[in-house]
C-alpha positions, 0 to 999 in steps of 0.5 A, a space after each residue: 500499500 503506497 501512503 501519499 503525502 497530504 498538503 495541510 492548508 489552513 485558511 481564515 478570515 473574518 468574512 465568512 462568505 469570501 472564506 467559503 468561496 475560496 476554500 471552494 476554489 481550492 478543493 475545486 482545483 484539486 478534484 479537477 486534476 483528479 487529486 484526494 482532497 479532504 475539507 473544507 473542514 469548519 474549525 471553531 470560530 474565534 470571537 474577539 470583543 471590546 467593550 469601550 465606554 461611550 463618550 460623553 456619559 456625563 452624570 448619568 448611567 455609564 453606557 458601553 459599546 461592544 465591539 467584535 470581530 469573528 475569525 472563521 477558520 477552514 482546514 484542507 487536506 490536499 494529497 501532494 501533487 506538483 500540478 496542483 501546487 503550481 495551480 494554487 499558486 496562480 490562484 488569486 488570494 483576496 486581501 481579507 484572507 490568510 492562509 498557511 500551507 504545510 507539507 
């Protein structure tokens, strides 16, 4: 039995629609080349929240604003193939997406 090396691609973004579209493109490229694909696997969403005091607050109650940013993550495993990697390098990455590739 031959074991194929898998490439781990971790993608994250604050915009879930752009993230799903981008991971779909990656998976489509790999499937068209006939390479084994696992994913996109959704990982837990990280919520960053900050509470700030509304100004001017004056003499009354203290009022706060809550700001929240969500970071959505996806994980893909693709069989290591030179043709697929060349296609992924050519793929245009949107500015609101961060990507990490491990061999």
